[in-house]
N, C-alpha and C positions, 0 to 999 in steps of 0.2 A: 362855373362859367358865367361871365357877367353878361346882362343884356342891356342894350342902350335904353336910355330913358326916352320918354316921348316929348322931351323939350325941343323946341324949334332949333335947329342947328346952329343959326346965327347967334341965338341967345345963349345957347349952350357953351359956345365958345368965349363968350363974355364973363361967365361965372367964375368967381374965385372965391377960396376960402375967406370968410369974414374974419377969422382970427389971424392968419398969417398971409393972406393974399396969394397963396400958391394956387397952381391949377388943380382942378378937380377931375377926378376919373370916374367913370360910371362903375357901379357894382351893385350886387343884390345881396341883401342880408335877410335870413329867414323868409325868403320869397319876396321880399319888398324891394324896390329899386331904391338906391341911395347915391349920393355923390361922396366920394372919399378924397380928402386932402392928400395931395401927393408928396407933402413935406413930412419926413419921417418923424421930425421932432413934434409936430402938431398932430398929425394923423386922426383927425376927427372925421366922423361919417355923418352926413346930413340926409335926413329922410326926403324922399320925393312922394309927396301925397297928392293923389289924383292929377299927376303931370306937373305939379308945382313944386319946385325945390324949396325946402324950409330951412333957409339959411341963417338960422339963429344959433349962436353959440350955445345957449342953455338948452337947445332941443337936439344938439349933436351927441353922439355917443363915442367915446373913446375906442380906437381900434388898436392902440398900442398897450 
């Protein structure tokens, strides 16, 4: 089950995948929050560190 991130809701709605510009969904991986791209072709997961999303392609992990 995914837990919501602590990102301010209005900011959260603006965030998009920096690789393909798709929407991001909240998720948890190994107990840590992350934002996952909703585009199945991209499917990158970006970490959220101390409530701050790290939207760097080289820091993302592939989920597919």
